N, C-alpha and C positions, 0 to 999 in steps of 0.2 A: 511551404510548410510552416505552420505557426504553432506556438505553445499557448494553450488556453489556461489562464489562472482564474479560478471562479471563487467569488465571495458573496456572502449574503448580508444584507443590512440588518437582519433580524438576530444576528449572532455577534456579540462583541468580540469574540475570539476570532472571528472571520473578518469583520469590517475593520477592526483595529489594525491588524497587519496589512490589510489592503490599503488603508489610508496612509500608513507609514510608508508603504512601497510607492504609492502615488506621489508622495512628497519628495521623492528622489527625482533626479533630473531626467528629462527626455520624453516624458509622457505627453500625449495630446489626445483629445477626444476621438473616439472611433465611431463606427456605425451602431445604430440601435439594433438589438435583436428582440423583436416584439417590444416589450416594455422595459427591456434590460439595457442599461447604459454600458458602454465599453470604452476602454482606453488602450492606446497603442504605444509601444516602445520597441523599436527594432522589430524582431520577429515574435514579440510577446503581445498577447491580447488579454487584458484584464476585464472580466465580465462581472458586473454587479447585478444581483436581483434581490427581491424582498420576500422570498419564500424559503422554506426549509432547504438546507443544503443537500439533503438526500432525496428531494422530491422532483427535481428537474432532470428528467431523463434525456439522454442523447443530445446533450448540448454540443458535442463535437459535430454531429451531422447537421444539427440545426444551424450552427455557425457557418458550416460549409455551404449549406443551401442558401443562406442569406447573403454571404459575402463572396463565395467562390474560392475562399481560402481553405486549403486542406489542413486539418488539425493533426499534428504529429503526436501530441501528448497533452494530458490534462492534469492540472494540480489544483486541488480543492483546499481552501483554508477554512478551518472549522474549530469548534470547541470539542473538548474531550471531557467525558464524565466518568467518574470512578467511585465505587463504594468507599474507597479509602480517603477520598477527597485530597489526595496528595498532589502537590503542584507537579506538572509534567509537561514536557514538550515531546510530541510523538509523531511518528511517520508510519504509514502502513498502506498496503494494497487493499483493494475492495472486492467484495463478492459474497455471495451466500450459496456456494456450490453444494452444500450438504442438504439444502431444503428440497423436499419432494414437490413435484408439480401439484399445484393446488394449495400448498401451504402458503400462509401469509407471511411475508417478510415485513416485520414491524418498522424497519429502518431503511426502506427502499431496496431496490434491486429486484431481480426476478429469480425464483427458485431454480437451482441448478446452474446458475450463471456466475461468472467471475470476469471482471475486466482484466485485460493483460496488465501485469504489474509494470509500473514505470521503472525503467532501468536505473533511474537516479536514486531509488530508495536507499540502497546501501551507501553510496557515496554521500548522499545528503544527510543520512544519519550521522556519519562521521563529521561532516562539515558543521552540522547543527551542534554537535557536542563541542567542537572547537569554538564556535561563536558563543555558545552559552557560557563556556568557561571564561572567555575573554570579557564577557559582560557581567561576570560575577553572579550568574544565575544558578550555578552549581556550587554547593550541594542542595540549595533550596529546591530547585527544580530537578526532577529526574528526566534525563533524555533517553528515550526508549523507542524500540519498535513496538507495534501492536500486531496481533494476528489479523489475517484477512477477515473483514466483516463489513456489513451494510452496503447500501447503494450510494448514489443513484446508478441506474442501469446506463452503461456507456461501453463502447467497444474500442476506444483508443487506449493506449497505455496510460494508466492513471495511478495517482497516489493522493492520499490525504496527509496534510500537515496540520497538527492540532495543538492547542493550548488547553491544559487541564489544571484543576479538575472541578473548580467551583467558580461562581461568578466573580469572586474577588480576584482570582487569577486570570479569568477570561478577559478582564478589563485592564490588566497590568500593561502599562505602556512599555516597560523594558522587555517584557516577553513579546509583545507585538513587534517591537523594533528588531528583536532577534530573528523572528520569523521573516520579517520583511527583508532583512539582510541575507538570510538564507536564500530566498528567492532571487534577490538582486545578484548575489555572487554566484549562486548555483546555476543561473541561466546566463551568466556572463554579461549582464546588462551594464556593469561598470567598466567594461572593456577587457576584463580578464578572461581566462579560459573557463568555459562552463564546466561544472562538475557533473560527472555521471553520463558522459556521452559514450554509449555502448560501441559506437564506431571507432572509438579511440581506446580500445581495451588493452592495447600493448601485448596482445597474445594471451592474456588471461581470459580464457573463454568458458570457465566452469561457473555454473550458476546454482546457488543453493535453493532448493525447494524444501522448506521446513515442514516437518510432519510431527505433530504431537506437542505436548507441553501446555502451559497455561496461556492466558491472553497476552502476556508480555514476553512470551517466547524466550526466556533467558538463555537456554542452551544454544539456540540458534543465534541470538544476539551476540553472545561471546565470540562467535566466529565472524559475524558481519562487521563488528567494530574493528577488525584487522584491515589494514590498508589493502586495497585492490580486490576486495571480495564483492561479488555481485549477488544480489538476492532477488528471488521471485516471490511467489506466494508463500504465505506462512499459515499453514492449516493447523490450528490448535486442536487439542483433544475434543473440545466440545463441538467442533465441526467435523469430527470423524465418528459419528454415532455407530456403535457396533453392538449388535445383539447376539448373545450366545444362544442360538436357536437349538441346534443339536449337533455339537461337535463330535459326539461319540460315533456318528455315522460318516465322519469325514473321510475315512479310508485312506489316510496318508496325505490328503490335500489339506493343508493347514487352514485354508480360507473357506472351505466348504462348511456349511452349517453356521456361518457367521453372517447374520443379517445386518440391515442398516444401510445407510446411504454413503458409507465411508469410501467405497470404491468409486462412486460417482464424484465425490469431492476430490479425491486424489487425481482422477482422470482429467477433470476440468481444470484443476490447478496446474497439472503438468502441461496440458496442451496450451493453455493461455500463457504460461511462463515461457514455453518454447517459442511461441509466436512473438513474444516481446523481446527475445534475444536471438535474432537470426544468426545461425551458425554457431550458437553456443551449445555447450554440453550441460544439460540440466541434470543435476544429481540430487537425489532425495537425501536429506539429513534428518535422521530420526532422533527424537528425544527419548532414548530407550527407557529410561527410568520412569517415564510417565505412562508407559503401557504395561498391562499385565502380559504375562508370557504368551497366552493364547492370542491376544491382540497383536502383539509384535510379530508373532509367527504368521498370522493371517496377512498382515500388511507386507511383510517381506516376501511372502509367497506371491501376493498379487503384483508387487513391483517387478518380480522376476518374470511373471507371466506377461506383463506389459513392456518388458525390456527397458525398465527404468532402473538405472544403476543407483546404488547406494554409496554415498560419499562419507568419508571420515573428515574430521576437522582439518587435517593436514592437506587434504585434496583441494581445498578452496583458497589456500593462502599462497 
């Protein structure tokens, strides 16, 4: 089983950390995957291509077909863009589970799909914060989670690690070095214990499935920053489209009369999170204040119907 780290030469926030990582000891050239070069270090394979980071689907299965090596997880290095232009270092799962079949996903992926979230997301967020602090990147850079969004389509446990939010920061060598160090330490390439191995969860088996809130999921992140917390998908409010069709006819069922693809998004997010954490107990954590009362009632009714338990902050720590 190998870990696939993916970078693209077309993105300075991707190739910068990849180059810094390759400057560390132990790397040697690996096999070509079509026209993509690769590099090997222990059980890690770094793959470089020259196309959009969200356009190359199923790199896990393509690597396995070419090399015979089974991919255990995938980590993409990428830039982050934001209207605020604020410098940021971000980590997030991927998917577009709220899109209907036939809708176009402008940033890769397939409508109604989400990749299993990489179990390292929570532990790596905390490690990234520690590294950023030690490299004096905080408070200039914000270290944050992002909600589940975009592609590429892939079915191995996956996470994106990003530098934002403008070209000035995408090219920052100190930020690139911090991300490289995150991967180096996080995967145990320097000889230390890797961060975020679900199989060593020390009995802490509850996993946060975030529902609601904005793109940077602050209510969920407050919990995930605490030691020992595991996190799966983070489905923001914009990925839970809810239409008030005719709730007056709901006859006691809070979710009847509420249209939209929010049920689909929750179901896909729950199922893929459960698959990513074998033996774990996935608990939904709601950003209550981000929902109107009828939305919150519909969601809690649906969660009960699906036997998805709701967790409070104290349940995850």
